[in-house]
Gaussian input, Z-matrix of N, CA and C with variables (Angstrom, degrees):
# hf/3-21g

backbone

0 1
 N
 C     1     B1
 C     2     B2     1     A1
 N     3     B3     2     A2     1     D1
 C     4     B4     3     A3     2     D2
 C     5     B5     4     A4     3     D3
 N     6     B6     5     A5     4     D4
 C     7     B7     6     A6     5     D5
 C     8     B8     7     A7     6     D6
 N     9     B9     8     A8     7     D7
 C    10    B10     9     A9     8     D8
 C    11    B11    10    A10     9     D9
 N    12    B12    11    A11    10    D10
 C    13    B13    12    A12    11    D11
 C    14    B14    13    A13    12    D12
 N    15    B15    14    A14    13    D13
 C    16    B16    15    A15    14    D14
 C    17    B17    16    A16    15    D15
 N    18    B18    17    A17    16    D16
 C    19    B19    18    A18    17    D17
 C    20    B20    19    A19    18    D18
 N    21    B21    20    A20    19    D19
 C    22    B22    21    A21    20    D20
 C    23    B23    22    A22    21    D21
 N    24    B24    23    A23    22    D22
 C    25    B25    24    A24    23    D23
 C    26    B26    25    A25    24    D24
 N    27    B27    26    A26    25    D25
 C    28    B28    27    A27    26    D26
 C    29    B29    28    A28    27    D27
 N    30    B30    29    A29    28    D28
 C    31    B31    30    A30    29    D29
 C    32    B32    31    A31    30    D30
 N    33    B33    32    A32    31    D31
 C    34    B34    33    A33    32    D32
 C    35    B35    34    A34    33    D33
 N    36    B36    35    A35    34    D34
 C    37    B37    36    A36    35    D35
 C    38    B38    37    A37    36    D36
 N    39    B39    38    A38    37    D37
 C    40    B40    39    A39    38    D38
 C    41    B41    40    A40    39    D39
 N    42    B42    41    A41    40    D40
 C    43    B43    42    A42    41    D41
 C    44    B44    43    A43    42    D42
 N    45    B45    44    A44    43    D43
 C    46    B46    45    A45    44    D44
 C    47    B47    46    A46    45    D45
 N    48    B48    47    A47    46    D46
 C    49    B49    48    A48    47    D47
 C    50    B50    49    A49    48    D48
 N    51    B51    50    A50    49    D49
 C    52    B52    51    A51    50    D50
 C    53    B53    52    A52    51    D51
 N    54    B54    53    A53    52    D52
 C    55    B55    54    A54    53    D53
 C    56    B56    55    A55    54    D54
 N    57    B57    56    A56    55    D55
 C    58    B58    57    A57    56    D56
 C    59    B59    58    A58    57    D57
 N    60    B60    59    A59    58    D58
 C    61    B61    60    A60    59    D59
 C    62    B62    61    A61    60    D60
 N    63    B63    62    A62    61    D61
 C    64    B64    63    A63    62    D62
 C    65    B65    64    A64    63    D63
 N    66    B66    65    A65    64    D64
 C    67    B67    66    A66    65    D65
 C    68    B68    67    A67    66    D66
 N    69    B69    68    A68    67    D67
 C    70    B70    69    A69    68    D68
 C    71    B71    70    A70    69    D69
 N    72    B72    71    A71    70    D70
 C    73    B73    72    A72    71    D71
 C    74    B74    73    A73    72    D72
 N    75    B75    74    A74    73    D73
 C    76    B76    75    A75    74    D74
 C    77    B77    76    A76    75    D75
 N    78    B78    77    A77    76    D76
 C    79    B79    78    A78    77    D77
 C    80    B80    79    A79    78    D78
 N    81    B81    80    A80    79    D79
 C    82    B82    81    A81    80    D80
 C    83    B83    82    A82    81    D81
 N    84    B84    83    A83    82    D82
 C    85    B85    84    A84    83    D83
 C    86    B86    85    A85    84    D84
 N    87    B87    86    A86    85    D85
 C    88    B88    87    A87    86    D86
 C    89    B89    88    A88    87    D87
 N    90    B90    89    A89    88    D88
 C    91    B91    90    A90    89    D89
 C    92    B92    91    A91    90    D90
 N    93    B93    92    A92    91    D91
 C    94    B94    93    A93    92    D92
 C    95    B95    94    A94    93    D93
 N    96    B96    95    A95    94    D94
 C    97    B97    96    A96    95    D95
 C    98    B98    97    A97    96    D96
 N    99    B99    98    A98    97    D97
 C   100   B100    99    A99    98    D98
 C   101   B101   100   A100    99    D99
 N   102   B102   101   A101   100   D100
 C   103   B103   102   A102   101   D101
 C   104   B104   103   A103   102   D102
 N   105   B105   104   A104   103   D103
 C   106   B106   105   A105   104   D104
 C   107   B107   106   A106   105   D105
 N   108   B108   107   A107   106   D106
 C   109   B109   108   A108   107   D107
 C   110   B110   109   A109   108   D108
 N   111   B111   110   A110   109   D109
 C   112   B112   111   A111   110   D110
 C   113   B113   112   A112   111   D111
 N   114   B114   113   A113   112   D112
 C   115   B115   114   A114   113   D113
 C   116   B116   115   A115   114   D114
 N   117   B117   116   A116   115   D115
 C   118   B118   117   A117   116   D116
 C   119   B119   118   A118   117   D117
 N   120   B120   119   A119   118   D118
 C   121   B121   120   A120   119   D119
 C   122   B122   121   A121   120   D120
 N   123   B123   122   A122   121   D121
 C   124   B124   123   A123   122   D122
 C   125   B125   124   A124   123   D123
 N   126   B126   125   A125   124   D124
 C   127   B127   126   A126   125   D125
 C   128   B128   127   A127   126   D126
 N   129   B129   128   A128   127   D127
 C   130   B130   129   A129   128   D128
 C   131   B131   130   A130   129   D129
 N   132   B132   131   A131   130   D130
 C   133   B133   132   A132   131   D131
 C   134   B134   133   A133   132   D132
 N   135   B135   134   A134   133   D133
 C   136   B136   135   A135   134   D134
 C   137   B137   136   A136   135   D135
 N   138   B138   137   A137   136   D136
 C   139   B139   138   A138   137   D137
 C   140   B140   139   A139   138   D138
 N   141   B141   140   A140   139   D139
 C   142   B142   141   A141   140   D140
 C   143   B143   142   A142   141   D141
 N   144   B144   143   A143   142   D142
 C   145   B145   144   A144   143   D143
 C   146   B146   145   A145   144   D144
 N   147   B147   146   A146   145   D145
 C   148   B148   147   A147   146   D146
 C   149   B149   148   A148   147   D147
 N   150   B150   149   A149   148   D148
 C   151   B151   150   A150   149   D149
 C   152   B152   151   A151   150   D150
 N   153   B153   152   A152   151   D151
 C   154   B154   153   A153   152   D152
 C   155   B155   154   A154   153   D153
 N   156   B156   155   A155   154   D154
 C   157   B157   156   A156   155   D155
 C   158   B158   157   A157   156   D156
 N   159   B159   158   A158   157   D157
 C   160   B160   159   A159   158   D158
 C   161   B161   160   A160   159   D159
 N   162   B162   161   A161   160   D160
 C   163   B163   162   A162   161   D161
 C   164   B164   163   A163   162   D162
 N   165   B165   164   A164   163   D163
 C   166   B166   165   A165   164   D164
 C   167   B167   166   A166   165   D165
 N   168   B168   167   A167   166   D166
 C   169   B169   168   A168   167   D167
 C   170   B170   169   A169   168   D168
 N   171   B171   170   A170   169   D169
 C   172   B172   171   A171   170   D170
 C   173   B173   172   A172   171   D171
 N   174   B174   173   A173   172   D172
 C   175   B175   174   A174   173   D173
 C   176   B176   175   A175   174   D174
 N   177   B177   176   A176   175   D175
 C   178   B178   177   A177   176   D176
 C   179   B179   178   A178   177   D177
 N   180   B180   179   A179   178   D178
 C   181   B181   180   A180   179   D179
 C   182   B182   181   A181   180   D180
 N   183   B183   182   A182   181   D181
 C   184   B184   183   A183   182   D182
 C   185   B185   184   A184   183   D183
 N   186   B186   185   A185   184   D184
 C   187   B187   186   A186   185   D185
 C   188   B188   187   A187   186   D186
 N   189   B189   188   A188   187   D187
 C   190   B190   189   A189   188   D188
 C   191   B191   190   A190   189   D189
 N   192   B192   191   A191   190   D190
 C   193   B193   192   A192   191   D191
 C   194   B194   193   A193   192   D192
 N   195   B195   194   A194   193   D193
 C   196   B196   195   A195   194   D194
 C   197   B197   196   A196   195   D195
 N   198   B198   197   A197   196   D196
 C   199   B199   198   A198   197   D197
 C   200   B200   199   A199   198   D198
 N   201   B201   200   A200   199   D199
 C   202   B202   201   A201   200   D200
 C   203   B203   202   A202   201   D201
 N   204   B204   203   A203   202   D202
 C   205   B205   204   A204   203   D203
 C   206   B206   205   A205   204   D204
 N   207   B207   206   A206   205   D205
 C   208   B208   207   A207   206   D206
 C   209   B209   208   A208   207   D207
 N   210   B210   209   A209   208   D208
 C   211   B211   210   A210   209   D209
 C   212   B212   211   A211   210   D210
 N   213   B213   212   A212   211   D211
 C   214   B214   213   A213   212   D212
 C   215   B215   214   A214   213   D213
 N   216   B216   215   A215   214   D214
 C   217   B217   216   A216   215   D215
 C   218   B218   217   A217   216   D216
 N   219   B219   218   A218   217   D217
 C   220   B220   219   A219   218   D218
 C   221   B221   220   A220   219   D219
 N   222   B222   221   A221   220   D220
 C   223   B223   222   A222   221   D221
 C   224   B224   223   A223   222   D222
 N   225   B225   224   A224   223   D223
 C   226   B226   225   A225   224   D224
 C   227   B227   226   A226   225   D225

   B1=1.4453
   B2=1.5398
   B3=1.3256
   B4=1.4515
   B5=1.4952
   B6=1.3232
   B7=1.4828
   B8=1.5085
   B9=1.3177
   B10=1.4679
   B11=1.5177
   B12=1.3243
   B13=1.4752
   B14=1.5022
   B15=1.3062
   B16=1.4778
   B17=1.4830
   B18=1.3400
   B19=1.4541
   B20=1.5293
   B21=1.2708
   B22=1.4461
   B23=1.5242
   B24=1.3102
   B25=1.4436
   B26=1.5191
   B27=1.3294
   B28=1.4372
   B29=1.5061
   B30=1.3289
   B31=1.4648
   B32=1.5257
   B33=1.2701
   B34=1.4486
   B35=1.5246
   B36=1.3304
   B37=1.4444
   B38=1.5340
   B39=1.3561
   B40=1.4614
   B41=1.5230
   B42=1.3074
   B43=1.4522
   B44=1.5436
   B45=1.3001
   B46=1.4983
   B47=1.5147
   B48=1.3041
   B49=1.4561
   B50=1.4533
   B51=1.3469
   B52=1.4687
   B53=1.5551
   B54=1.2992
   B55=1.4428
   B56=1.5461
   B57=1.3710
   B58=1.4473
   B59=1.5293
   B60=1.3186
   B61=1.4694
   B62=1.5302
   B63=1.2785
   B64=1.4703
   B65=1.5340
   B66=1.3184
   B67=1.4476
   B68=1.4795
   B69=1.3658
   B70=1.4657
   B71=1.5129
   B72=1.2920
   B73=1.4991
   B74=1.5329
   B75=1.2662
   B76=1.4864
   B77=1.5268
   B78=1.2659
   B79=1.4489
   B80=1.5118
   B81=1.3043
   B82=1.4701
   B83=1.4932
   B84=1.3492
   B85=1.4254
   B86=1.5311
   B87=1.3497
   B88=1.4263
   B89=1.5314
   B90=1.3309
   B91=1.4222
   B92=1.5487
   B93=1.2938
   B94=1.4841
   B95=1.4925
   B96=1.2882
   B97=1.4536
   B98=1.5488
   B99=1.3392
   B100=1.4570
   B101=1.5105
   B102=1.2897
   B103=1.4696
   B104=1.5657
   B105=1.3140
   B106=1.4605
   B107=1.4958
   B108=1.3061
   B109=1.4310
   B110=1.5456
   B111=1.3295
   B112=1.4682
   B113=1.5347
   B114=1.3058
   B115=1.4832
   B116=1.5383
   B117=1.3179
   B118=1.4610
   B119=1.5405
   B120=1.3051
   B121=1.4589
   B122=1.4965
   B123=1.3359
   B124=1.4668
   B125=1.5225
   B126=1.3265
   B127=1.4327
   B128=1.5649
   B129=1.2974
   B130=1.4875
   B131=1.5208
   B132=1.3174
   B133=1.5014
   B134=1.5325
   B135=1.3299
   B136=1.4717
   B137=1.5352
   B138=1.3364
   B139=1.4434
   B140=1.5458
   B141=1.3408
   B142=1.4522
   B143=1.5350
   B144=1.3159
   B145=1.4742
   B146=1.5670
   B147=1.2687
   B148=1.4787
   B149=1.5195
   B150=1.2969
   B151=1.4650
   B152=1.5314
   B153=1.3308
   B154=1.4777
   B155=1.4961
   B156=1.3241
   B157=1.4556
   B158=1.5314
   B159=1.3124
   B160=1.4566
   B161=1.5748
   B162=1.3227
   B163=1.4221
   B164=1.5230
   B165=1.3229
   B166=1.4720
   B167=1.5274
   B168=1.3190
   B169=1.4905
   B170=1.5254
   B171=1.3351
   B172=1.4810
   B173=1.5254
   B174=1.3037
   B175=1.5150
   B176=1.5153
   B177=1.2785
   B178=1.4747
   B179=1.5175
   B180=1.3234
   B181=1.4601
   B182=1.5401
   B183=1.3519
   B184=1.4931
   B185=1.4955
   B186=1.3375
   B187=1.4506
   B188=1.4915
   B189=1.3521
   B190=1.4887
   B191=1.5110
   B192=1.3347
   B193=1.4540
   B194=1.5154
   B195=1.3235
   B196=1.4631
   B197=1.4787
   B198=1.3165
   B199=1.4361
   B200=1.5030
   B201=1.2860
   B202=1.4568
   B203=1.5019
   B204=1.3211
   B205=1.4705
   B206=1.5237
   B207=1.2805
   B208=1.4550
   B209=1.5444
   B210=1.2652
   B211=1.4938
   B212=1.5266
   B213=1.3316
   B214=1.4345
   B215=1.5408
   B216=1.3365
   B217=1.4799
   B218=1.5007
   B219=1.3133
   B220=1.4590
   B221=1.5681
   B222=1.3098
   B223=1.4983
   B224=1.5340
   B225=1.3375
   B226=1.4572
   B227=1.4750
   A1=107.39
   A2=117.99
   A3=122.97
   A4=108.66
   A5=116.35
   A6=121.92
   A7=108.56
   A8=115.55
   A9=119.28
   A10=106.85
   A11=113.28
   A12=121.03
   A13=108.45
   A14=118.64
   A15=122.14
   A16=108.85
   A17=116.05
   A18=119.14
   A19=110.43
   A20=116.09
   A21=120.56
   A22=110.24
   A23=114.73
   A24=121.42
   A25=108.11
   A26=116.69
   A27=118.58
   A28=110.51
   A29=117.48
   A30=120.76
   A31=108.22
   A32=117.33
   A33=121.15
   A34=113.47
   A35=117.52
   A36=119.22
   A37=115.74
   A38=115.97
   A39=117.90
   A40=110.46
   A41=119.24
   A42=121.54
   A43=109.19
   A44=114.07
   A45=118.24
   A46=108.00
   A47=115.85
   A48=119.36
   A49=112.55
   A50=115.55
   A51=120.48
   A52=104.88
   A53=116.22
   A54=121.34
   A55=108.91
   A56=113.87
   A57=119.29
   A58=106.76
   A59=116.32
   A60=121.49
   A61=106.19
   A62=115.48
   A63=122.58
   A64=108.33
   A65=115.79
   A66=121.56
   A67=107.75
   A68=115.62
   A69=121.89
   A70=108.23
   A71=115.93
   A72=119.17
   A73=110.33
   A74=114.70
   A75=120.93
   A76=107.88
   A77=116.05
   A78=123.02
   A79=109.69
   A80=118.98
   A81=121.71
   A82=114.13
   A83=118.09
   A84=122.51
   A85=111.77
   A86=116.84
   A87=121.24
   A88=110.53
   A89=118.93
   A90=125.16
   A91=112.11
   A92=117.60
   A93=120.98
   A94=113.91
   A95=118.19
   A96=123.08
   A97=109.72
   A98=116.57
   A99=118.60
   A100=114.84
   A101=117.91
   A102=122.85
   A103=108.26
   A104=115.82
   A105=119.52
   A106=109.94
   A107=116.08
   A108=122.12
   A109=109.52
   A110=114.46
   A111=118.91
   A112=106.74
   A113=115.75
   A114=121.70
   A115=108.25
   A116=115.00
   A117=121.26
   A118=105.64
   A119=116.71
   A120=119.58
   A121=114.55
   A122=117.56
   A123=121.14
   A124=108.67
   A125=118.57
   A126=123.86
   A127=112.36
   A128=116.30
   A129=120.22
   A130=113.02
   A131=116.41
   A132=120.04
   A133=112.72
   A134=117.01
   A135=121.35
   A136=112.10
   A137=115.87
   A138=120.72
   A139=113.95
   A140=115.51
   A141=120.23
   A142=113.00
   A143=114.22
   A144=122.60
   A145=110.01
   A146=116.14
   A147=119.24
   A148=111.70
   A149=117.81
   A150=122.46
   A151=108.94
   A152=116.89
   A153=117.74
   A154=110.55
   A155=115.20
   A156=121.47
   A157=107.07
   A158=116.53
   A159=121.28
   A160=109.03
   A161=116.66
   A162=120.03
   A163=112.80
   A164=117.27
   A165=122.69
   A166=109.57
   A167=116.59
   A168=119.89
   A169=110.16
   A170=116.50
   A171=120.41
   A172=110.19
   A173=114.75
   A174=119.65
   A175=111.35
   A176=118.53
   A177=119.35
   A178=113.00
   A179=116.49
   A180=118.62
   A181=112.19
   A182=115.38
   A183=118.74
   A184=112.20
   A185=120.55
   A186=124.63
   A187=107.99
   A188=115.90
   A189=120.05
   A190=109.38
   A191=117.40
   A192=122.53
   A193=108.77
   A194=117.15
   A195=123.37
   A196=111.51
   A197=118.50
   A198=123.12
   A199=111.28
   A200=117.08
   A201=124.89
   A202=108.20
   A203=116.84
   A204=118.58
   A205=111.34
   A206=114.78
   A207=122.27
   A208=109.82
   A209=117.28
   A210=122.38
   A211=108.55
   A212=120.30
   A213=123.44
   A214=110.45
   A215=117.52
   A216=121.28
   A217=111.71
   A218=117.84
   A219=121.06
   A220=112.61
   A221=114.36
   A222=118.62
   A223=110.72
   A224=117.88
   A225=119.88
   A226=112.69
   D1=130.27
   D2=173.20
   D3=-95.68
   D4=124.01
   D5=-178.72
   D6=-108.95
   D7=150.81
   D8=177.34
   D9=-139.65
   D10=128.81
   D11=173.50
   D12=-100.38
   D13=133.32
   D14=174.65
   D15=-129.56
   D16=136.04
   D17=178.06
   D18=-137.26
   D19=164.45
   D20=-177.43
   D21=-64.22
   D22=145.95
   D23=-178.31
   D24=-121.22
   D25=159.30
   D26=175.44
   D27=-75.54
   D28=-19.23
   D29=174.27
   D30=-84.27
   D31=128.78
   D32=-178.72
   D33=-78.08
   D34=-21.51
   D35=-178.09
   D36=-87.73
   D37=-10.32
   D38=-177.18
   D39=-147.73
   D40=114.51
   D41=174.23
   D42=-72.77
   D43=149.43
   D44=178.18
   D45=-85.35
   D46=153.00
   D47=-179.51
   D48=-158.20
   D49=172.48
   D50=-177.23
   D51=-152.73
   D52=129.61
   D53=-179.82
   D54=-116.48
   D55=144.00
   D56=178.51
   D57=-157.85
   D58=167.39
   D59=178.56
   D60=-104.34
   D61=131.92
   D62=177.59
   D63=-110.20
   D64=124.30
   D65=178.13
   D66=-110.43
   D67=127.48
   D68=-179.97
   D69=-116.59
   D70=125.27
   D71=-177.82
   D72=-72.02
   D73=153.44
   D74=175.98
   D75=-124.01
   D76=28.24
   D77=179.43
   D78=-73.33
   D79=136.50
   D80=179.39
   D81=-62.47
   D82=-22.49
   D83=177.09
   D84=-69.22
   D85=-21.24
   D86=-176.94
   D87=-118.40
   D88=27.86
   D89=-175.13
   D90=-56.62
   D91=-43.84
   D92=179.54
   D93=-84.77
   D94=-19.21
   D95=-178.90
   D96=-143.81
   D97=76.70
   D98=-177.71
   D99=-59.61
   D100=142.18
   D101=177.95
   D102=-77.14
   D103=129.04
   D104=177.83
   D105=-113.16
   D106=126.34
   D107=178.64
   D108=-112.49
   D109=142.45
   D110=177.19
   D111=-109.93
   D112=129.73
   D113=175.60
   D114=-119.27
   D115=119.14
   D116=177.71
   D117=-112.91
   D118=114.04
   D119=-177.52
   D120=-87.93
   D121=1.62
   D122=179.42
   D123=-144.74
   D124=47.23
   D125=-172.23
   D126=-63.41
   D127=-44.02
   D128=-176.93
   D129=-58.90
   D130=-37.29
   D131=-176.55
   D132=-61.36
   D133=-22.30
   D134=-179.62
   D135=-62.48
   D136=-18.35
   D137=-174.60
   D138=-109.21
   D139=4.80
   D140=-179.69
   D141=-66.64
   D142=140.43
   D143=175.29
   D144=-122.93
   D145=152.84
   D146=179.62
   D147=-63.36
   D148=-42.18
   D149=-176.11
   D150=-133.55
   D151=74.47
   D152=-178.19
   D153=-75.74
   D154=152.79
   D155=170.82
   D156=-71.62
   D157=162.62
   D158=179.29
   D159=-60.64
   D160=-42.65
   D161=178.81
   D162=-61.97
   D163=-43.39
   D164=179.10
   D165=-64.26
   D166=-41.40
   D167=-179.58
   D168=-63.59
   D169=-41.08
   D170=178.16
   D171=-63.52
   D172=-39.71
   D173=177.73
   D174=-65.43
   D175=-46.82
   D176=-179.57
   D177=-71.49
   D178=-29.92
   D179=176.15
   D180=-66.41
   D181=-21.12
   D182=178.02
   D183=-82.17
   D184=-9.94
   D185=-179.63
   D186=-76.61
   D187=150.89
   D188=178.58
   D189=-75.72
   D190=147.89
   D191=175.22
   D192=-71.75
   D193=-44.66
   D194=176.69
   D195=-101.03
   D196=144.13
   D197=176.01
   D198=-129.94
   D199=130.63
   D200=176.24
   D201=-126.94
   D202=124.70
   D203=178.48
   D204=-157.28
   D205=163.96
   D206=176.55
   D207=-72.74
   D208=141.95
   D209=-178.06
   D210=-61.19
   D211=-35.30
   D212=-177.99
   D213=-64.63
   D214=-30.67
   D215=177.01
   D216=-68.92
   D217=-31.98
   D218=-178.15
   D219=-80.72
   D220=-17.17
   D221=-179.28
   D222=-79.84
   D223=-11.43
   D224=-177.31
   D225=-77.29

């Protein structure tokens, strides 16, 4: 399932948004509480700036391009 979050932006011409893939297990062991995984195939780009400082660029370069995590970890 591809999910998309959209929220109001200060720019009137373009709403802000975020897309990711949500994987929900169908394992019988998790029937009452399915495991939800979030897959972001372009995670690093969420932190890009037009004119980053050298320190900020080094920091963002250390971030993973892909992100895989449990949905419960993102809710914190």
